[in-house]
KOLKOLVEX-977734 format. One record per atom (N, C-alpha, C, O): atom name; x, y, z; residue number from 1. Coordinates in steps of 0.001 Angstrom, whole numbers, plus 524288, in hexadecimal, padded with zeros to 5 digits. Layout:
N
 name    xx    yy    zz resi
   CA     X     Y     Z  NUM
...
This chain:
86
 name    xx    yy    zz resi
    N 7F1A4 7F543 85503    1
   CA 7F07D 7F03E 852A9    1
    C 7F57D 7EDEE 85061    1
    O 7F883 7F09D 84DC7    1
    N 7F642 7E90D 85161    2
   CA 7FABD 7E644 84F46    2
    C 7F94A 7E417 849F0    2
    O 7F533 7E1A6 84946    2
    N 7FCB2 7E503 8462B    3
   CA 7FBC4 7E30E 840E7    3
    C 7FD65 7DD5B 84086    3
    O 8012F 7DBB0 842F6    3
    N 7FA78 7DA68 83D6C    4
   CA 7FBE3 7D4F6 83C7E    4
    C 80072 7D4C2 838A9    4
    O 801B6 7D8AC 8362C    4
    N 802E2 7D03F 83830    5
   CA 8073E 7CFA9 8348B    5
    C 80596 7D0CC 82EE3    5
    O 80871 7D37F 82C1C    5
    N 80117 7CED7 82D18    6
   CA 7FF7A 7D033 827C2    6
    C 7FE8C 7D610 8270C    6
    O 7FFC4 7D836 822EC    6
    N 7FC6A 7D8A4 82B01    7
   CA 7FB8C 7DE46 82AA8    7
    C 800B9 7E13B 82A7D    7
    O 80140 7E506 82794    7
    N 8047F 7DF8C 82D8D    8
   CA 809B0 7E1F3 82D72    8
    C 80C53 7E110 8282A    8
    O 80EDE 7E495 82619    8
    N 80BB9 7DC63 825FE    9
   CA 80DE9 7DB3F 820DD    9
    C 80B86 7DECC 81CB9    9
    O 80E59 7E0EB 81976    9
    N 80667 7DF78 81CCD   10
   CA 803C8 7E2D9 818FA   10
    C 80561 7E88C 819B6   10
    O 805EB 7EB6D 815E6   10
    N 80622 7EA2A 81E8B   11
   CA 8080F 7EF75 81F80   11
    C 80D7D 7F01D 81D1E   11
    O 80E9A 7F419 81AAA   11
    N 810DA 7EC3A 81DD6   12
   CA 8161B 7EC71 81B96   12
    C 815E0 7EC8D 815A1   12
    O 818D5 7EF6C 81326   12
    N 8126D 7E97D 81357   13
   CA 811C2 7E981 80DA0   13
    C 81013 7EEE6 80BCD   13
    O 81209 7F0D7 807DD   13
    N 80C7D 7F152 80E98   14
   CA 80AC0 7F698 80D3A   14
    C 80F2F 7FA87 80D8C   14
    O 80FE0 7FDB8 80A04   14
    N 8122A 7FA50 811BB   15
   CA 81673 7FE06 81271   15
    C 81A83 7FD5D 80E1E   15
    O 81C37 80132 80BC5   15
    N 81C0E 7F884 80D14   16
   CA 82007 7F785 80916   16
    C 81E11 7F925 803B2   16
    O 820F5 7FB8D 800B3   16
    N 81935 7F7DB 80271   17
   CA 81730 7F92F 7FD3A   17
    C 816A3 7FF1A 7FC8F   17
    O 817ED 8012C 7F86A   17
    N 814C7 801CF 80081   18
   CA 81437 8077E 80012   18
    C 81990 80A19 7FFA5   18
    O 81A42 80DB5 7FC8B   18
    N 81D50 8084E 802B6   19
   CA 82290 80A84 80258   19
    C 82504 8096B 7FD09   19
    O 82773 80CDA 7FAB6   19
    N 82461 804AE 7FB24   20
   CA 82692 8034C 7F614   20
    C 82422 80648 7F199   20
    O 826E4 80896 7EE68   20
    N 81EFE 8063F 7F157   21
   CA 81C4E 8091B 7ED2D   21
    C 81D11 80EF8 7EDCB   21
    O 81DA4 811C6 7E9EE   21
    N 81D13 810CF 7F2A2   22
   CA 81DED 81661 7F387   22
    C 8233D 81821 7F18D   22
    O 823B4 81C41 7EF1F   22
    N 82743 814FE 7F296   23
   CA 82C7E 81641 7F0A2   23
    C 82C9B 81623 7EAB0   23
    O 82F16 81971 7E83B   23
    N 829E9 81254 7E860   24
   CA 829B0 811FB 7E2A7   24
    C 82710 816CB 7E056   24
    O 82909 8191C 7DC9D   24
    N 82295 8184C 7E293   25
   CA 81FBD 81CE2 7E094   25
    C 822DB 821DE 7E15D   25
    O 822C3 82558 7DE0B   25
    N 82599 8223D 7E5B6   26
   CA 828D4 826D7 7E6B6   26
    C 82D4E 8272C 7E2C5   26
    O 82E8C 82B62 7E0D0   26
    N 82FB0 822B9 7E1A6   27
   CA 833F0 8228B 7DDD3   27
    C 831FD 8241F 7D86E   27
    O 834C1 826CC 7D58C   27
    N 82D40 8227D 7D709   28
   CA 82B07 823B2 7D1E7   28
    C 82843 828FE 7D1DC   28
    O 82632 82A9A 7CDD4   28
    N 82835 82BAE 7D643   29
   CA 82578 830AF 7D6E1   29
    C 81FB8 83039 7D560   29
    O 81D79 833C6 7D309   29
    N 81D61 82BC6 7D6C3   30
   CA 817D6 82AD0 7D5C0   30
    C 814D0 82C5C 7DAAB   30
    O 8139E 82915 7DDFA   30
    N 813A0 8315F 7DB13   31
   CA 81142 83374 7DFD6   31
    C 80B96 831D2 7E081   31
    O 8099C 831AC 7E4E2   31
    N 808F7 8309A 7DC37   32
   CA 8038F 82EC0 7DC97   32
    C 80364 8299F 7DFA2   32
    O 8004F 82908 7E346   32
    N 806B3 825F2 7DE20   33
   CA 806A4 820F1 7E0CF   33
    C 80977 82130 7E610   33
    O 80889 81DE7 7E972   33
    N 80CD3 824F5 7E6C4   34
   CA 80F24 825D1 7EBEB   34
    C 80ADC 82770 7EFC2   34
    O 80AEB 825EA 7F451   34
    N 8072A 82A8B 7EDD8   35
   CA 802A6 82C00 7F11C   35
    C 7FF43 8273F 7F243   35
    O 7FD20 826C9 7F68B   35
    N 7FEC0 823AF 7EE74   36
   CA 7FBC8 81EE2 7EF6D   36
    C 7FE7D 81B99 7F39E   36
    O 7FBE4 8194F 7F6F5   36
    N 803AB 81B5B 7F374   37
   CA 8068C 81879 7F775   37
    C 8059A 81AED 7FCD1   37
    O 80506 8182C 800B7   37
    N 80574 82010 7FCF8   38
   CA 80459 822C1 801EB   38
    C 7FED4 82183 803D6   38
    O 7FDF3 820F6 80888   38
    N 7FB22 82113 80036   39
   CA 7F5CA 81FBF 801CA   39
    C 7F585 81A31 803F0   39
    O 7F26A 8191B 80772   39
    N 7F8B7 816B4 801E3   40
   CA 7F8EB 81161 803F9   40
    C 7FB01 81181 80998   40
    O 7F927 80E98 80CF1   40
    N 7FED3 814DA 80A98   41
   CA 800E9 81566 80FE6   41
    C 7FC92 8171E 8139C   41
    O 7FC19 8150B 817EC   41
    N 7F972 81ADD 811F7   42
   CA 7F520 81CC5 8153B   42
    C 7F127 8186D 8162C   42
    O 7EF65 817A1 81A93   42
    N 7EFC0 815A0 81202   43
   CA 7EBD6 8117C 81287   43
    C 7EDC5 80D2D 8162A   43
    O 7EADA 80B61 81989   43
    N 7F2A4 80B81 81585   44
   CA 7F4CD 80771 818E5   44
    C 7F53F 80972 81E81   44
    O 7F451 80685 82235   44
    N 7F6A6 80E60 81F21   45
   CA 7F6F0 810A0 82460   45
    C 7F1AC 810AB 82719   45
    O 7F145 80F58 82BB4   45
    N 7EDA7 81232 8243C   46
   CA 7E85A 8122C 82677   46
    C 7E69E 80C96 82795   46
    O 7E44D 80B83 82BA9   46
    N 7E7BD 80909 823F4   47
   CA 7E63F 8038D 824AC   47
    C 7E8A1 8014F 829A1   47
    O 7E5DD 7FF22 82CE8   47
    N 7EDC9 801D8 82A2C   48
   CA 7F05F 7FF9F 82EC3   48
    C 7EF4D 802D6 833AB   48
    O 7EF34 800B0 837F8   48
    N 7EE83 807E6 8331A   49
   CA 7ED60 80B2F 8379A   49
    C 7E80F 80A35 83A02   49
    O 7E742 80B33 83EA5   49
    N 7E46E 80843 836E2   50
   CA 7DF24 80743 838DA   50
    C 7DDF6 80177 8397D   50
    O 7D989 80000 83AAA   50
    N 7E1DD 7FE31 838B9   51
   CA 7E10D 7F88A 838E8   51
    C 7DF00 7F6AF 83E31   51
    O 7DC1A 7F2DC 83E84   51
    N 7E087 7F96B 84244   52
   CA 7DEAD 7F802 84783   52
    C 7D8B6 7F879 847DB   52
    O 7D627 7F57B 84A9E   52
    N 7D68D 7FC4A 84500   53
   CA 7D0E4 7FD26 84523   53
    C 7CE07 7FA24 840D4   53
    O 7C9D1 7F7FD 841B2   53
    N 7D061 7FA0A 83C37   54
   CA 7CDB4 7F798 837CD   54
    C 7CE29 7F1B1 837D2   54
    O 7CAA1 7EEF3 8360B   54
    N 7D28A 7EFB9 839D8   55
   CA 7D384 7EA14 83A22   55
    C 7D2E0 7E76F 834C9   55
    O 7D0A9 7E330 8345C   55
    N 7D4E6 7EA16 830B1   56
   CA 7D4AA 7E7C5 82B7D   56
    C 7D790 7E291 82B7C   56
    O 7DBC0 7E21C 82DCD   56
    N 7D558 7DEAA 828E4   57
   CA 7D82E 7D9B7 8287A   57
    C 7DCED 7DA54 824D6   57
    O 7DD45 7DE0A 821CC   57
    N 7E075 7D6AD 8253B   58
   CA 7E54D 7D6F4 82240   58
    C 7E44C 7D70E 81C61   58
    O 7E730 7D99C 81983   58
    N 7E043 7D456 81A88   59
   CA 7DF45 7D444 814E4   59
    C 7DDBC 7D9A8 812D6   59
    O 7DEB7 7DAD2 80E46   59
    N 7DB5F 7DCF2 8160F   60
   CA 7DA34 7E256 8146A   60
    C 7DF48 7E570 813E3   60
    O 7E003 7E855 8101E   60
    N 7E2B7 7E4CF 817A5   61
   CA 7E7C3 7E778 8176C   61
    C 7EADA 7E58F 812AD   61
    O 7ED5E 7E8AA 81001   61
    N 7EAAA 7E072 811A1   62
   CA 7ED5F 7DE4E 80D0F   62
    C 7EB16 7E08D 80809   62
    O 7EDFE 7E1D6 8046E   62
    N 7E5F7 7E109 807C4   63
   CA 7E37D 7E34C 80320   63
    C 7E517 7E8F4 8023E   63
    O 7E619 7EA87 7FDD0   63
    N 7E554 7EBFC 80663   64
   CA 7E6F8 7F175 805ED   64
    C 7ECBF 7F1BD 80467   64
    O 7EE4F 7F530 80171   64
    N 7EFDE 7EE2A 80666   65
   CA 7F566 7EDF3 804F2   65
    C 7F5FD 7ECC8 7FF21   65
    O 7F8FF 7EF5F 7FC6A   65
    N 7F326 7E8EE 7FD3E   66
   CA 7F353 7E78D 7F7B0   66
    C 7F175 7EC19 7F461   66
    O 7F3DA 7ED56 7F066   66
    N 7ED31 7EE9C 7F5F8   67
   CA 7EB33 7F323 7F31C   67
    C 7EF57 7F767 7F2C7   67
    O 7F024 7F9B1 7EEA1   67
    N 7F1F1 7F876 7F717   68
   CA 7F5E3 7FC94 7F729   68
    C 7FA70 7FB5B 7F38C   68
    O 7FC4C 7FEC4 7F0B6   68
    N 7FC35 7F687 7F3A7   69
   CA 80089 7F509 7F043   69
    C 7FEEE 7F552 7EA8E   69
    O 801D9 7F75F 7E755   69
    N 7FA60 7F352 7E943   70
   CA 7F880 7F3A2 7E3D9   70
    C 7F7C4 7F94A 7E224   70
    O 7F8E4 7FAB1 7DDAE   70
    N 7F5E5 7FC7A 7E5B3   71
   CA 7F51A 80207 7E487   71
    C 7FA4D 804A3 7E338   71
    O 7FAA9 807A6 7DF7E   71
    N 7FE43 80379 7E643   72
   CA 80359 805DA 7E545   72
    C 8060A 80377 7E080   72
    O 80916 8061A 7DDE1   72
    N 804F2 7FE8B 7DF5F   73
   CA 80712 7FC18 7DAA8   73
    C 804D8 7FEA4 7D5C0   73
    O 80762 7FEB2 7D1AA   73
    N 8002D 800B7 7D627   74
   CA 7FD95 8030D 7D1A2   74
    C 800A7 8075C 7CF0E   74
    O 80019 80838 7CA5B   74
    N 803CE 80A0C 7D1EE   75
   CA 806D5 80E56 7CFBE   75
    C 80C7D 80D14 7CEC9   75
    O 80F7C 8107C 7CD30   75
    N 80E0E 8082A 7CFBE   76
   CA 81399 806FE 7CF36   76
    C 814CE 8023E 7CBDB   76
    O 818F3 80206 7C96C   76
    N 81152 7FE7B 7CBAB   77
   CA 81259 7F9BB 7C8B8   77
    C 81114 7FAAE 7C2FC   77
    O 80CBD 7FC41 7C1A2   77
    N 814E3 7F9B4 7BFAC   78
   CA 81444 7FAAB 7BA19   78
    C 81101 7F660 7B789   78
    O 8119E 7F1BE 7B8AC   78
    N 80D90 7F809 7B417   79
   CA 80A79 7F47F 7B0DC   79
    C 80B8B 7F5F0 7AB29   79
    O 80E85 7F98C 7AA0D   79
    N 80921 7F322 7A7A4   80
   CA 80A22 7F406 7A206   80
    C 808DB 7F991 7A04F   80
    O 80B86 7FBBF 79CF4   80
    N 804D2 7FBD6 7A291   81
   CA 80331 8011D 7A0F0   81
    C 8046C 80555 7A500   81
    O 801D9 80965 7A51C   81
    N 8083E 8046D 7A843   82
   CA 809AC 8084A 7AC46   82
    C 809F6 805A9 7B182   82
    O 80CBE 801CB 7B229   82
    N 80716 807BC 7B548   83
   CA 806E0 80569 7BA80   83
    C 80171 80328 7BB5E   83
    O 7FDD5 8043C 7B860   83
    N 800DF 80003 7BF7C   84
   CA 7FBE3 7FD54 7C07B   84
    C 7F72A 800E5 7C07E   84
    O 7F326 7FF9C 7BE2F   84
    N 7F799 80554 7C30E   85
   CA 7F2F5 808A5 7C38E   85
    C 7F15D 80B1F 7BE65   85
    O 7ECEA 80CE0 7BDDF   85
    N 7F4DD 80B4F 7BA95   86
   CA 7F398 80D83 7B57D   86
    C 7F022 809C3 7B289   86
    O 7EE99 80ADE 7AE1E   86
């Protein structure tokens, strides 16, 4: 299956965000959130690997992309009382 331009863009956003957050978590030795980044890789891999069969619309892929980024931000973005997930 050939990916559309929006699907390719979302895939690139996923790759860049996982690599960026993964490097940040590795630098901070935050292995809990490094495992979360790895789980995002698995989820995106399954999503794109089964897209030929599932035919998810782009807005579903965008929603999963946003969820993944917010999930990874939870352990890295500082808030007044610690990080977002706290």
